[in-house]
N, C-alpha and C positions, 0 to 999 in steps of 0.2 A: 519630492523633487522629480520623481519619475514621470509625473504628469507634464512637467515642463518638457522633458525629452519626448514624451508622446506628441505634444504639439509641434515640435520642430520635425519630428519624423513625418508627421502628416503633411506638413508644408513641403518638405523635400520630396516625398513620394508624389504629390500632386503636380508639382512643377516640372519634374523630370521623368515621370513613368507613364504618362498618358500615351495612348496610341494615336496614330495619325488618322484624321478624318479625310476622306477622299472627295470632299466637296469642292466644285470648280467655282470660278469667279461668276457671279450672276447678280447684277445690279448692286445692292448694298450688302452683298455677302461675299466674303473672301476667305479662302483657306490659308491658315498661317501654320504651316507644317503640322504641328501636333494639335492645333486648336482650330476652331471655326470661329470667324469674327462676323458680327452684325453691327451695323451703325447707320445712323441717319444719312451720313455722307461718307463715302469712300472715294478717295482720289488716288491715282497712281502717277508717280513722277520717276521715270527710270526704274530703279530697282527698290524704290521706297513707296510704301503704301501709307496714306494718311487717312485717318478716320476721326470723325467728330460727331458728337450728339447721340446720346442713348446707346453708348457702345456696350456690347455684350460679346465676351469671348468665352467659349466653353468647350469642353470635351464631355466624355461619358459621365464623369462623376462630379466635376467642378465647373465654376463659372466666375468670370471676372466682369466687373463693370467699372467704367471710368468716363471722365469727361472727354479726354483726347487720347489718341493711340497712334504710334508710329512703328512701322515694321519695315526694317532694312532687310530685304530678301538676300542680298549678297552676304551680308554678315550674320544673317539670322538673328537679328537683334530686335526684340519686341520692347517698346517703352510705353508705359501707361502713366498719365499724369492727371491730377485733379480728381479728388474723391474716389480713390481706387478702392474698390471693395472686392472681397474674395469670399465666395460661397462654396461650402462643401455640403452635398446632399441637402441642399436648401437652407443651410444654417451659416451664419456669418462667423468666420474665424479670423478675418484679417481685414485691416483698414490701414491704408497708407496714403501719403501725399504723392509719392512717386515710386514706381516699381519698374525695374528694368530686368528683363530676362534674356540671357544669352543662350539661345537654344542650341547653338553649334557646340559651344564649350560647356554647356550645362552649368552656367553661373547665373546668379541673380544678385540685384542690389536694390534696396528699398530705403526710403527716408521717411521719418515721422510715422512709424508703423505701429499697429496695435494688432496683437494676436490673441485669440481666445480659444481654449480647448472646451467645447461646448458641453462635454459630458461631466465636467468637474468644475466649471466656473473659473478655472485657472487663466489669468490673463497676463500678458507681457506688453509693456509699452517701452519703445526704444527709439532713440534719435536716428539710428541707422541699423540696417540689418543687411548682411552680405553673406553669400555662401556659394557652395558648389555641391556636388554629389557626395562629398565626404565631410565637409565641415560647415558650420554656421559661425559667424561672429556677430555679436550684438554690442553696441556701444551706448553708453549713458542710458541704461535701462532700469526698469523696476518691474516687479512681479507681485502678484497677490491673488487671493481668491475672494476678497471682499468687494464692496461697491467701488466702481471705478472713480467716481467723482470724489469721494472722501473715504479712502480705505482706512479701516481700523488698524491694519498692519500691512506693511509692505517691506520687501527686500530691494534696496537699490544697489546697483553695482555699476562700475565704470566700464567693464568689459566682460562679456560672457562668450565662452568658446564651446561649441558642441562638437565633439569628435565622434563621428559615426563609427569609424573602424575600430577605435579604441573603446567605444561604448561607455563614454562618460562626459560630464559636463564640468567645465571649469569656470569659476566666477572669480574675478579680480576686484579687490576692495569692496566686498559686500557689506552693507550696513543695514542692520535691522532696525526698523522704525515701528514703534507702537503709537498709533495716531501720528503726530508730527514730531515725536520725541525719539531721537536716536538712542538705542539701548545697547547695541553690540556692533562692534566692528572687528572684521577679520581681514588680514591682508590677502588671503586666498583660501578658496575652499573648492573641493571637487566631489562629485558623487557619481555613481554608476547610473546608467540609463536602462539597466535590464534587472530582472529579479533573481538572476543566478547569483550564487555566492561569489564575492570577489575578495581578494586579499586587501588588507588595509588595517587601520586603527579602529577599534570599537570605542564606544563611550567610556570615558575614564570614570573612576570612582574617587571622589575627594571627600574626606570627612575628618572628624576628630574623635579621639577616643581617650579616656582617662585624663580629662581635663586639658592637657597640653600635647597630646600625642598626635601629630598630623599623619593621616593615612592617605596614601596615594596609590591607586592601582591602575595601570594602563594596559588594557587587554590588546594584544596583537593577533590578528586573524590572518591565517595563511591558507588559501584554498587552491592547491595545485591541480585538483581533480574534482569531478562531480561526485565521486564516491567516498572521498575522505578529505578531512581538513585538520588543521592544527591550530590551537589557540594557546598563546603564551600569556601568562598573567604575572608579570613582574610587579612587585609591590615594595613600597618603602613605608615603614612605620617609624616616623622620624626619631623618637626617643627610645625605640625598642630594637629594630633591626630590619633586615632586608630578607626577601624571599622570592622564590619563583615557583609557579605551578604551571605545568604543561599538560594540555589535554589533546589527545589524538582521538577524533571521532571518525567513524567509518560505517559504510554499509556495504558488506561483501556480497550480499545476495538481495533480491527483491523482498525476501522474507525476514531479513535480519538487520540489526544495527548494533553498534557497540561503542564504547569509548574507553580509553586508557588515560590515566592521570598519574603523573609523577610530580612530586613537590617536596620542597624543603624550605625551611625558614631559619635563619641564623640570628640569634638573640645577641644584643650588645651584652657584654660581660656584666656591667653594673646592673642592668635590668634583670638578668637572670638571678644575680645574687640577691637583689632587693626583694624580689618576689618568690625566692626560695624554689625555683623551677628545677625539676628533676633533670632535664636536658637543656643545653644551650643551643642545640640544633634539633629542630623538629622535622622529621622526614617521614615519608610514607608513599604508598602507591595504592591505586584502586583500579579495578577492572570491571566493567559492566558489559554484558553481552546478552542479547536476546535473539533467538532464532526460532521461528514459528513453523519451520519445515526443514529440519536438519537433515533428515535421511529420506523422508516420505516424498520429497520432490523427485526422487529418482525412481520411485516405485511405479510399476506399469499401471496403465489405466484401469485394469480389471481389479486392482487392489486399492481403488480410490477411497474406500472407507477408512483406510488407515491415516492417522495424523500423529505428528510428534512435535515436541518442543524442547528447547534447551534455554535455561535462564541461569545466568551467573552474575553474582554481585559480590565482589571480594575486595577486601581492604586489608592492608598490612601497614603497620606504623610503629614508631617507638614511643609515642605518647599521644594523648588526646588533643594536644594543641595543633597537631597536623590537620585535624578537622576544623578546629576553631578559627585558624588563620587562613583557611582556604579562600574565603571571601568575606565581605562585610555584613553578611546576613545570617550567619550561623553561629550558634553557641551550643555545644554539646552538653546534654544533661543525663545521658546514659553512660555508665561506666563500662558497659559491655559494647564492643564493636563486633557485629555479626557479619560473617561471610556466608554466602549461600550458593549452592549449586544444585539445581534441579533439572532432571530430565524425565520425560514421559513419552510413551508411545501407546496408542490405543486404536482399536479397531475390531470389528466383528465381535463385539461383546466382551473384549479382554482389555485390561489396562495394566501396564507395567511402569512403575516409577522408580527412580533412584534419586536420593537426596543426600546432600552433605551440609552440615553446619559446623562452622568453626568460630569460636568466640575468643576474643582478646579482652581480658579484664585489665583495664588501664590503671586500676588502683593497686594491683599486686605487682610486687617486684619481679615475680616470675609467673609464667603462664602454665607451669607444669601441673598445677592442681586443678585447673579449669576443665570442666567436663565437656567433652566434644561429641558430636554425632558424626562418626566417620565409618561407614556410611549408614544410610537407612534405605532399605529396599521394600517395595510393595508389589503384590500382584492381586488384582481384583477381577473376579469374573462376575459380570453384571447378570441381573436376574434372567434365568433361562427356564423354559418349560421343561418339566421332568416327566415326560410320558403322558400324564393324565391332564385333563382340562382343568385349568385354574390351579395347578399345582407347580410351584416355582422353587428354585434354589439359587444361591449365590455363594461365591467363595472369596474369602479375603485372607491373605497371608502377608505378614509383615516381619521384617528382620531389622533390628536396630542395634548398632554397635556403639555403646556409650564408652568413650575412651578418654583417659588422661594419662600423662606420664607418671604422675605420682598420686597414688590413691586408688580407691576401688573403682573398677570399671565393670562393664557388663556387656554380654551379647545376649539379646533376647529374641526369641522366635514366637510369634503370635499367629494362631490359626482360628479362624471362625467360619462356620457354615450354617446359615439359617435355611430351614425348609419351610416354606409358606404355602398354605392352601387358603384360597379365597372363595367366598360364596355369596353372590348377590342374593338379596332377600327383599320381599315386599315390593316386587316390581322395581327393583334396584333403588328403592328408597334407603335401604341399609346395605351395608357390605360387611360380612363377617369374615374374619381371617384368624387362622391358627398357625402359629410357627413354633418349630422345634429348633432350638439353637445350640449348636455345639461350639464350645470354646476351649482352646488348649494353649498354654504358654509355658516356655522353658527358658530359664535364665542361667547362663554360664558366667560366673564372676571372674574377673581378671584383676587380681590384686598383687600379683607377682609371686605369692607364696602359697597359693591354693588353701588358704586358711578359712575362707568363707564358703560355707556349704551352698551348692547350687540350689535353685528353686524350680519347682514344677507346680503348675496349677491347671486343673481341669474342671470344667463345670458344664452343666447341661441345664437349660432353663426353658420353660414353656411361656409362650406369650399369646394371649387371646385379646382381640381388639374388635370393636364394633364402630364403624364410621358411617357418617351420613352427610350428604350435601343437599340441602333443601332450599327451594326459592318459592316465595309467595308474594303476590301484589296486595297492597292495601291502599286503595285509591290511587294517588299518584306516586306512592312509595313502594319500591321493590326491596324485600328483605331476603338476604342470603344467609342461611345459618349452616355452619360447618362444625360437626361434632365428632370427637373421637374419645372413646373410652377404652382403656387397655388394662390388662391384669398380667403382671409378670410373676411367675411361680418358679423359683430356683428348685432344681431336682438334684441329681447327683453331683457331687463336687469332691475334689481332692486337692489338698494343699500340703506342700512339703518344701522344707528348706527355709532360707533366709530371704525376707522380702524387703529389699533396700527401699528408702523413701523416694529415690529418683526413678524407680521402675514402675510403669503404669500397668495395672491389671484390670481386666473387665470383671469387677466384683459385683455381680448382680444380687439385689435383695428383693424380697417379696414386697411388691408394691402395686398400687393402683394409680392410674394415670388418667387425667381428664384435660381435654383441650377443647375450648369453645371459641369460634370465630364468628363475629356478627358483622354484616356489611349492609348498609342502607344506601339505596340509590334513589335519586329524585326522577322526575318524569323525563329529564334530559339525559339521563344515563350518568349523572355525576355521582361518584361515591362520596357522599358527605359525611358518613359516620363509619369508623372502623373501631372494633373492639375485639382484643385478643386476650385470652385467659388460659393459663396453664397451671396445674397442680398436681404434685406427687403425694401419695400417702403410703407410708411404710408400716407394716404390721408388727415387726419385731420390737419387743420392749427395749432391747439394747440400742435400738436406733431411735433417732428423732422421728416421732410418728409422722409429722408433716414436714415435707421439704419446703423450700422457699416457694411462695406463691407469687406468680408474675402476671401482671395485667398491664395492657397498653391500650390507650384510647386516643383516637384522633378525630376531632369534630370540625367539620368545615361549616361554620355557621352561615357564611355568605361567601361570595366569590372574593371578598376583601379580607375576611377574618377567619383564621384557623387556630384552634386550640388543640393542644396535645399533652398527654401525661402518661408516664410509665413509672410503675412502682414494683418493688420486690418487698414482700412481707416475710420476715424470718420468724418461724414458730420457735426456733431455739432461743432467740433473744426477745420474743414477745414484743416486737415493734417492727415498724417499717425500716428496712435496712437501706433501701435506695429509693429516692424519688427524683424524677426528672420531669420538669414542667416547662412549657413553652407556649408562647403566643406570637402570632404573626399577623400584622395588619398592613394592608397596602391599598391606597386609593391614588387619585390623580395627583394629590398634594402631599400626602403623608405616608411614611413607611416606618413601622415599628417592629422590632424583633427583640424578644426577651426570653432567655433561657436560664433556668435554675436547676442546679444539680446538688443533691444532698445525699451523702453516703456516710454511714456510721455503723461500723462493726468492730468488735474486739480484736486487738492485735493487727488491725489494718489502719492505713492512713485515712483520717477523717477528711471529708471533702464537704464544704458548704460554700457554693460558688455561684455567682450570677454574672451573666453576660448580656449586654444589651446594645443595640444599634438603633438609632432613630434618624430620620431625615425629614425636612420640611421644605416643600417647594415654595419659595417666596414669591416667584412670578414665573413667567415662561422661560426665563433665562437663568435664574439663580436658585441654587439648592444648598440648604444648610444641613450638615451632617455631623453626627456625633456618636460616641459610644463609650462604654465603660465596662471593665471587668473587675469584680470586687470579690475578694476572699473574706467571708464572714468569719471563718474559723480562726484565721490569723489576724483579722481586723486590719487588712491593708488593701490598698487599691493596686491591683496588678497592672492594669493599663487603663488609660483614658485617652480619648482622641476627639478632636474637633476640627471640622473642615468646612470650606466654602467652595462650591462648584459653579462656574459660569459657563454656559454653552450658548454659542450663537452659531449661525449657519457657516461662517467662515473661520471661526476659531473658538477655542474653549480653554479654560484653565481650571485647575484645582489646587488649593493650598490647604495643607493639613498640618496640625500639631499633634504629636503623639508622645506620651510619656509612659514608660513601662518598666517593670521590674521582673527579671527572669533569673533562675539559678543557672550557673554555668560550671562545668567541670573542667578544670585545667590541670597541667602537670604539677602545679603547686598546691593543689587542693580545690575545695569547693568555694566558689565565689557567687555573690549576688550582684548582678549587673543592672544598674538603673540607667535607662536610655532615654534621653530627651532628644526629639528630632523635629525638624520642619521640613515638609516635603512639598515641592512645587512641581506641578506638571502642566506644561503649556502645550497644546496641540493646534496646529495650523492646518485647516481643511485641505486635504489632498496634497499637502506638502510634507508634513511630518510633524515632530514635536521635540521638546527638550525637557528633560527631567532634572531637578536639582534637589539635593537633600543635604541638610546640615544635621549631623547627629554627634551628640556628646554623650559619652559613657562615663559613669562613675562606678568603679569596681570596689567592692568590699569583700575581703576574705572571711569566709564563714567556716566554723568547725563542724557544721551539720553534715549529716550523711547525705550523699548524693541521692535525690529522688529517683524512683524507677521510671522507665520510659512510659509506663501506663499512666503515671500521674502527670508528666509533662511530655506529651508525644513530640517527636522530632520528625519532620518531613524530609525525605531525602530525594534529591533530583535523580532521575533515571532516564537514560535515552537522549536524544537530541534536544537542544534548546531551540 
C-alpha cells in the first residue's frame, strides 16, 4: 500500500513544488507562474489566457499536454481539458479528462483520472480527484498492479483520503475483487505511508485446537519512540481460558538491543481439573539483551584493539505452559529451561569471559537439587612468541562453580599451558611441531558437611605432530591434500580425591591421531569433491584400541546434483554407529532434497529418520511442492505436506496442507500433539499480502519420558522481529 502513497506524494510534489520559469510572452509561448506553456494558438482576453492545439506545459521535471487550456491570471487558475496527460521524467503517470490547478491556493481538481507509479506498475483509476498541499481525496476509484483492461485483482473503494501530515491513507468501503468476483468487504481501512513503525493492530491469529477450542490472539502494537516499542498479545482460548503476554523491545545504543516479556494465562477451572494441570495460572517472565560494545565504546582510540560483548537470555516461570501458550507456534519438548548470561572482553592477545547458567527443571516439584553453573570464569592468553623463533606458548585458566541448594556441588579450578615449537621442513612441504602440555585441576566440593574429599589432578603430556598442505594439478583438476599425524604421550600425572561424574577433567591417554582432508577443484575453481577423515588409536589394553572413525564426503556431480555422506564407525560396537546421507538436485523444473539419518548405540535413543522435499514446476506460473518426514524406528509419519504455488507478475498465492505429530511437554505431563493445518498465502505485487491458516490439534496424553532437546531441537526467537 505504500506504493499508492508514493504515487500521491509524487503528484503533489510536482504540482506544487516546481520553481518559476522567467520566460516572457513571445508568440506561442507564455509564462504561467510556475510553468512554461507552448501551444499552436495562444490568445489573451483581459486577464485570461486561452490556448489550443498541441499544448505543452512544463517545468524542469514534468510536462503536461492537453487539447485546450485556460489560465486566469487574476485568480491564478489553470484549467486543462481534453486528453490531459501528465509526464514525469519522460514517463506517463497521469491521464485525465479535466484538470484544474489553483496555483494561488495550491489546490487542484481532476475528473476521470488515471494515475500510474511507473516503478511498480501500481495504478489508480478514479472518477474524481481533488486535493491541496496536505490532503488528497479520491472518489469512486479502483487500484491494482495488473493489466488495466482486465485486471485479475483490484480494490474498489467509494472514497480514499490521503493525509500527508498524518502520514496515512484511509479507504472507505473497500471491496476486494478477484477477477470480477467480490471476495472481501470492509467498511474502512487505513495504512501508514511511511516505513517507520506506527502504533496500531497487527495481524490477528485465529485457529482451532483440541477439536473445539477456538483460539484468538489480537496483537496490539504501540510505538511511542524510535528506540522502543511495546506489543500486547491478549488471547482467548474459548474452552480453556484467557491470557496476556506483553513484550517491551528496545535499542538503548547503536550496538545493542533487547526485549522483556511478561505473561500470564488463567485456566478455566474445569479445564485444569480435566487435564490434571499443576497450576491453574501459568505465569512467567523472560529477558533478552545483546550488547556488542558494552564498555569498549568508551575506550580511547589507541586501545581500539579491545572489544567486548554481553549476552543475556533469562526466563523464569512457574511451569512449562508459560512457553507453550505464548503463541500458536510453540510446543516445548525440553524439560529444562535454561537462562544464560555471557560477558567477554578481549584484546592484545588476552581474553576474559564470565558465564552463568541457571536451569529450571519443570518436571521437579522443587528446583533445589538442580545443578547450576554460578558462575564460570575463563582467562585465555593467545599464542605468544617465547623468546626463540618458532617457539610459542599459551595459557588457559577456568573456574567453574557447580552449585545446588541440596546435594553435592563443586568449585573447580583448571589450568593448562602448552609450549609449542614448530619447524618447517622440506622447503615448507612439511611442518613438524613438538608441544609440552601442563595441566592442573583442583576441585573443592560443597555438600554442606565436608564429607566428600576434595580432588586434585596434575598431568604432563607430550604431543608430536606432522602436518602437510600440498597442491598438484592433474590436467584440468587441482588436488589439495591436507594431512596431519600426531602422537600424544602422557608423562607425569598425579590423581587424588573423589572424582564426581559431573566434573570434567582433561584425562589424556597415549594415542595416535590421523586426519586427512582431500579437495578437488575443476578448471573453473569449483570445489566439486570434499573428503574429510579422522581417526584416533589408543595403545593401552584397558582402553578401546580404536576410537570412533569419522568420515565425511561431499560430491558435486554437476551444478544441479550434489551428494553427501557422513559416517561414524564404532570399534567398540563393531558397526557403523551413525550414518547421515543426503542428495540435492535442482534444475529449471525440478527440485529434490532427501536426507536420511541413522543412529544406533547402546543406552542411547535410536534414530532412523528420513526427510524429503520435492517440487515440480508445471509451467512458468505453477509450482507443485510436497514433503515427508518419516520415522522408520517407530514406524510413523512425523509430518507430510503438499502445496501448490502460483506466481504471476502482479500477484501470487500458495496453498499448503500439513499434518504433523510432535511431542509436547505440559504441566500435566507429556503429550503427543497431532496437528492438521491448511495454509493460504496470497501476495499482491507492490501492495502486500494476506495469510490465513486453519489448524486443528488433537492432543493425546502419553506416559513416556520427555525426549531431550538433542532429539527434538526447539528454536527460540531472539532479538527484534
